[in-house]
C-alpha positions in Angstrom: -80.8 -33.3 143.6 -77.5 -32.0 144.9 -76.9 -28.4 143.8 -73.1 -28.7 144.0 -71.2 -29.6 140.8 -67.5 -30.2 140.5 -67.4 -29.7 136.7 -67.8 -25.9 137.0 -64.6 -25.8 139.1 -62.7 -27.9 136.6 -63.9 -25.9 133.6 -63.0 -22.7 135.4 -59.5 -24.0 136.0 -59.0 -24.6 132.3 -60.4 -21.3 131.3 -58.3 -19.5 133.9 -55.1 -21.0 132.7 -55.8 -20.0 129.1 -56.7 -16.4 130.1 -53.6 -15.9 132.3 -51.2 -16.8 129.4 -53.1 -14.5 127.0 -53.5 -11.6 129.3 -50.3 -11.4 131.4 -48.1 -9.2 129.2 -50.8 -6.5 129.1 -51.4 -7.0 132.8 -47.8 -6.2 133.4 -48.1 -3.0 131.4 -51.3 -2.0 133.3 -49.6 -2.5 136.6 -46.6 -0.4 135.6 -48.8 2.4 134.4 -50.9 2.4 137.6 -48.2 2.0 140.2 -45.0 2.8 138.5 -43.4 6.1 137.6 -41.9 7.7 134.5 -44.2 6.3 131.8 -45.9 8.9 129.5 -48.5 6.6 128.0 -49.2 3.0 127.2 -47.0 2.8 124.1 -44.1 4.5 126.0 -44.5 1.9 128.8 -44.5 -1.0 126.3 -41.3 0.3 124.6 -39.6 1.0 127.9 -40.2 -2.5 129.2 -39.0 -4.0 125.9 -35.9 -1.9 125.7 -34.8 -2.4 129.3 -36.1 -6.0 130.0 -36.7 -7.5 126.5 -39.8 -9.7 125.9 -39.1 -11.5 129.3 -40.1 -8.3 131.1 -43.7 -8.7 129.9 -43.9 -12.1 131.5 -42.4 -11.1 134.9 -44.2 -12.8 137.7 -46.1 -15.2 135.3 -45.3 -18.4 137.2 -47.3 -17.4 140.3 -50.4 -16.2 138.4 -50.3 -19.3 136.2 -50.3 -21.6 139.3 -52.6 -19.5 141.5 -55.0 -17.6 139.2 -56.1 -20.8 137.5 -57.2 -22.0 141.0 -58.7 -18.6 141.6 -60.8 -18.6 138.4 -61.8 -22.2 139.2 -63.2 -21.1 142.5 -64.8 -18.0 141.1 -66.7 -19.8 138.3 -67.5 -22.8 140.4 -68.8 -20.6 143.2 -70.8 -18.4 140.8 -72.6 -21.2 139.0 -73.2 -23.3 142.1 -74.6 -20.1 143.8 -77.0 -19.7 140.9 -78.3 -23.2 141.5 -78.6 -22.7 145.2 -80.6 -19.5 144.6 -82.9 -21.2 142.0 -83.4 -24.1 144.4 -84.3 -21.7 147.2 -86.6 -19.4 145.2 -88.2 -21.8 142.7 -87.6 -25.2 144.2 -85.7 -26.3 141.1 -82.0 -25.8 140.7 -82.4 -26.1 136.9 -84.6 -23.0 136.7 -82.7 -20.3 134.8 -81.8 -17.3 137.0 -83.4 -14.0 136.4 -81.5 -10.7 136.3 -81.9 -10.1 140.1 -80.7 -13.6 140.9 -77.7 -13.1 138.5 -76.9 -9.8 140.2 -76.9 -11.4 143.7 -74.8 -14.4 142.6 -72.3 -12.0 140.9 -72.0 -9.7 144.0 -71.5 -12.7 146.3 -68.9 -14.1 143.9 -67.0 -10.7 143.9 -67.1 -10.6 147.7 -65.9 -14.2 148.1 -63.1 -13.8 145.5 -61.2 -11.2 147.6 -60.3 -13.8 150.2 -58.3 -15.8 147.7 -57.6 -13.1 145.1 -56.0 -10.4 147.4 -52.9 -12.3 148.2 -52.5 -13.6 144.6 -52.8 -10.0 143.2 -50.4 -8.7 145.9 -47.6 -11.1 145.1 -48.1 -10.7 141.3 -47.9 -6.9 141.6 -44.8 -7.0 143.9 -43.0 -9.2 141.4 -44.1 -7.1 138.4 -42.9 -3.9 140.0 -39.3 -5.2 140.5 -37.5 -2.9 138.1 -34.5 -0.7 138.7 -36.2 2.5 137.4 -39.1 2.0 139.8 -36.8 1.3 142.7 -34.8 4.4 142.1 -37.9 6.5 141.6 -39.6 5.3 144.8 -36.4 5.8 146.8 -36.1 9.4 145.7 -39.7 9.9 146.6 -39.2 8.3 150.0 -36.1 10.5 150.6 -38.1 13.7 150.0 -41.3 12.8 151.8 -40.0 10.8 154.8 -37.5 12.1 157.4 -35.6 14.0 154.8 -32.3 12.2 155.0 -32.9 10.1 151.9 -31.8 6.9 153.6 -35.2 5.4 154.5 -35.1 2.3 152.4 -31.5 2.0 151.5 -30.8 -0.6 154.2 -33.6 -2.8 153.1 -32.6 -3.2 149.5 -29.8 -2.5 147.0 -29.8 -0.8 143.6 -27.2 -3.1 142.1 -29.9 -4.9 140.0 -30.6 -7.3 142.8 -34.4 -7.9 143.1 -36.1 -7.6 146.4 -37.9 -10.9 145.9 -36.3 -14.0 144.4 -39.7 -15.5 143.5 -43.3 -15.9 144.6 -42.5 -18.1 147.6 -39.7 -15.8 148.8 -42.1 -12.8 148.3 -44.8 -14.5 150.4 -42.3 -15.3 153.2 -40.9 -11.8 153.2 -44.3 -10.2 153.4 -45.3 -12.5 156.3 -42.0 -11.8 158.1 -42.2 -8.0 157.7 -45.9 -7.3 157.6 -47.6 -10.4 159.0 -50.7 -12.1 157.6 -52.4 -8.7 157.3 -49.7 -7.7 154.8 -51.0 -10.3 152.4 -54.3 -8.6 152.4 -53.1 -5.1 151.9 -55.4 -3.5 149.3 -58.2 -6.0 150.1 -60.7 -3.1 150.8 -60.0 -1.5 147.5 -60.3 -5.0 145.9 -63.8 -5.4 147.4 -64.8 -2.0 145.8 -63.4 -3.3 142.5 -64.7 -6.8 142.4 -68.2 -6.6 143.9 -69.5 -4.3 141.1 -66.8 -5.6 138.7 -68.1 -9.2 138.7 -71.7 -7.9 138.4 -70.6 -6.0 135.2 -68.8 -9.2 134.1 -71.3 -12.0 134.4 -74.5 -10.0 133.5 -73.2 -8.4 130.3 -71.8 -11.9 129.3 -75.2 -13.5 129.8 -77.0 -10.7 127.9 -74.6 -10.6 124.9 -74.6 -14.4 124.7 -78.4 -14.4 124.6 -78.5 -11.7 121.9 -75.8 -13.4 119.8 -76.9 -17.0 120.0 -78.9 -18.5 117.2 -82.4 -19.7 118.0 -82.9 -23.4 118.0 -79.3 -24.2 119.1 -79.0 -26.3 122.2 -75.7 -24.6 123.1 -74.2 -21.2 122.0 -71.8 -21.1 119.1 -68.1 -20.7 120.1 -67.9 -17.4 118.2 -70.8 -16.0 120.2 -69.2 -17.2 123.4 -65.9 -15.6 122.4 -67.4 -12.2 121.5 -69.7 -12.1 124.5 -66.9 -12.9 126.9 -64.6 -10.4 125.3 -67.1 -7.5 125.4 -68.1 -8.4 129.0 -64.4 -8.4 130.0 -63.8 -5.0 128.5 -66.8 -3.4 130.1 -66.0 -4.9 133.5 -62.3 -3.9 133.5 -62.9 -0.3 132.2 -65.5 0.4 134.8 -63.4 -1.1 137.5 -60.3 0.9 136.6 -60.5 3.6 139.3 -60.8 1.0 142.1 -58.1 -1.0 140.4 -55.7 1.9 140.4 -56.2 2.4 144.1 -55.7 -1.3 144.8 -52.6 -1.5 142.7 -51.0 1.5 144.4 -51.8 0.1 147.9 -50.4 -3.3 147.0 -47.2 -2.0 145.3 -46.7 0.6 148.1 -45.0 -1.6 150.7 -42.4 -2.7 148.2 -40.2 0.0 149.7 -41.4 2.8 152.0 -45.1 3.1 152.7 -46.7 6.2 151.2 -50.4 5.4 151.8 -52.1 4.7 155.1 -55.3 3.4 153.6 -57.9 3.7 150.8 -59.0 7.3 151.5 -55.4 8.5 152.0 -54.4 6.9 148.7 -57.3 8.5 146.8 -56.6 11.9 148.3 -52.9 11.8 147.8 -53.2 10.5 144.2 -55.7 13.2 143.3 -53.6 16.0 144.9 -50.4 15.0 143.1 -51.7 13.7 139.8 -55.2 14.9 139.3 -58.4 13.1 138.5 -57.0 11.5 135.4 -54.8 9.2 137.5 -57.8 7.1 138.4 -58.3 6.2 134.7 -54.6 5.4 134.2 -54.4 2.0 132.4 -58.1 2.2 131.3 -57.1 1.7 127.6 -54.9 -1.2 128.5 -57.7 -2.7 130.6 -60.1 -2.4 127.7 -57.7 -4.0 125.2 -56.5 -6.6 127.7 -59.9 -7.4 129.0 -61.2 -8.6 125.6 -58.8 -11.4 124.8 -58.5 -12.5 128.4 -62.2 -12.8 129.1 -63.0 -14.1 125.6 -60.4 -16.9 126.2 -61.7 -17.4 129.8 -65.3 -17.9 128.8 -64.6 -19.9 125.7 -62.3 -22.3 127.6 -64.8 -22.5 130.4 -67.9 -23.2 128.2 -66.2 -25.7 125.9 -64.7 -27.5 128.8 -68.0 -27.6 130.5 -69.7 -29.0 127.4 -66.9 -31.7 127.2 -67.2 -32.7 130.9 -71.0 -32.9 130.7 -70.9 -34.9 127.5 -68.8 -37.7 129.0 
């Protein structure tokens, strides 16, 4: 029997599209808190975005995630479930054999590692588009003027402060990065993303499997939608909160090249962030991640599981 199944990818695509629409506003808030300046807390960030950019500010950069993250989630869920079948076939001789905890951990870690290849450029473009605000531009220019060569003119030639965004859209953003930084520029922050996603996906899929098992009624052939929703939401909150420190470093590295580069790499970013803002900086956005992680992941898993049931019932 062939271990590869296409329906996992199709269901992942549907679940991914649903989760992007639900989670993007809070994702914008999280990115601003982690990589932006001048925000006192989550509520202050939300109010500032609304006052200066209206509701549209929360959906900045949505078109690219909607087009790309749906594909990304399709690959992630398709890869994860097909990897489980390959492992079961290899270890037990039957791909239908349910995976144990060790097998789930291995499949999750491999999924996290694989996801960086596609996810790093997607996250990079999303963050660059989300960070295009006048206050952030002015703040970073001031910082560049005091930490660079001292003349305050480091980034003035490359951009204007007349309200004109650096990037006109996702395609222009990709082309600009390729022109100025090369293909390596699209993978800036990929190392931090590996540190985030390998343990992050482990703490995503395993809690979901455990919660779903605990919340499912005995005798049912498939879990109830409510148990899927709650299990997915709890797993998402756990995964995102524990991944916050690595996510902060990744966001800062990816937003960094928007103007003048402040960080030379992961270690330099960690050291500089700690020196200037203290240990609490690595937990910035944790509350947003916890809140945002629940509806996003609940929607993701519910869309995935219901779509999978539909496809397999055809």
